[in-house]
C-alpha positions as CSV (number, residue, x, y, z in Angstrom):
1,V,5.7,-2.7,-16.5
2,C,8.5,-2.1,-19.0
3,I,6.9,-1.6,-22.3
4,E,8.5,-0.1,-25.6
5,L,7.6,3.5,-26.4
6,N,6.1,2.7,-29.6
7,K,3.3,0.4,-27.8
8,L,2.4,2.7,-25.1
9,D,-0.7,3.7,-27.2
10,S,-1.8,-0.1,-27.1
11,F,-1.3,-0.4,-23.3
12,T,-4.2,-1.9,-21.5
13,P,-4.4,-2.9,-17.7
14,D,-4.6,-6.8,-18.9
15,D,-1.0,-6.0,-19.5
16,A,0.2,-5.7,-16.0
17,D,-2.0,-9.0,-15.2
18,V,0.1,-11.3,-13.0
19,F,0.0,-14.4,-14.7
20,N,0.3,-13.0,-18.3
21,F,2.1,-9.9,-17.8
22,K,3.6,-8.3,-20.8
23,H,7.5,-7.1,-20.4
24,F,10.2,-5.0,-22.7
25,S,13.5,-7.0,-22.0
26,K,15.2,-4.4,-24.0
27,W,14.4,-1.3,-22.0
28,H,17.7,-0.6,-21.0
29,E,18.5,0.2,-24.8
30,S,15.9,3.0,-25.0
31,Y,16.6,4.3,-21.6
32,I,17.5,8.5,-21.1
33,E,18.9,9.2,-17.7
34,G,16.7,11.6,-16.3
35,E,13.8,11.1,-18.8
36,A,11.4,11.3,-16.0
37,D,12.8,13.9,-13.8
38,G,10.2,16.6,-14.8
39,L,7.1,14.0,-14.0
40,A,8.7,13.3,-10.7
41,E,9.1,17.2,-9.5
42,E,5.5,18.0,-11.0
43,A,4.2,14.8,-8.8
44,Y,6.2,16.3,-5.9
45,N,4.4,19.4,-6.3
46,V,1.0,18.3,-6.4
47,V,1.2,15.5,-3.8
48,G,4.2,16.7,-1.9
49,A,7.2,14.8,0.3
50,Y,6.7,11.8,2.0
51,P,6.2,12.2,5.7
52,L,9.5,11.3,7.8
53,K,7.3,10.8,11.0
54,T,3.9,9.8,11.0
55,I,1.9,10.7,14.0
56,R,0.2,8.1,15.9
57,K,-3.4,8.4,16.5
58,R,-4.3,7.4,19.9
59,R,-6.2,4.0,19.9
60,K,-9.9,4.8,20.7
61,T,-10.6,1.2,22.0
62,K,-8.5,-1.2,24.0
63,P,-6.6,-4.0,22.1
64,L,-8.8,-6.9,21.3
65,D,-6.7,-9.3,23.5
66,L,-7.3,-7.1,26.8
67,Q,-11.0,-7.1,25.5
68,I,-11.2,-10.8,25.8
69,I,-9.5,-11.3,29.0
70,Q,-11.8,-8.0,30.5
71,W,-15.1,-10.0,29.2
72,K,-13.6,-13.9,30.4
73,E,-13.5,-12.4,33.6
74,I,-16.7,-10.5,33.8
75,L,-18.7,-13.7,32.8
76,E,-16.5,-15.9,35.0
77,R,-17.6,-13.5,37.9
78,E,-21.2,-13.7,37.0
79,L,-21.3,-17.4,36.3
80,G,-19.4,-18.0,39.3
81,E,-22.0,-16.0,41.7
82,R,-24.9,-18.0,40.2
83,S,-23.9,-21.1,41.1
């Protein structure tokens, strides 16, 4: 959401409503290069860097499609033996 600096105090989450959002079309006139650098650095220090490689967790169960096939085979065997 782009908003005028003098209207920040009146900003509410409703201003970001997808169907009725507010937009400050002249944002580029008041933009100052590097104005949020300090905030970004503080966030980086608090949160840390984005992990480049994620650790993949080992799956605890079989994929659902394999489970369905397995149960289908079991049921077919059991029903076939009863006939």
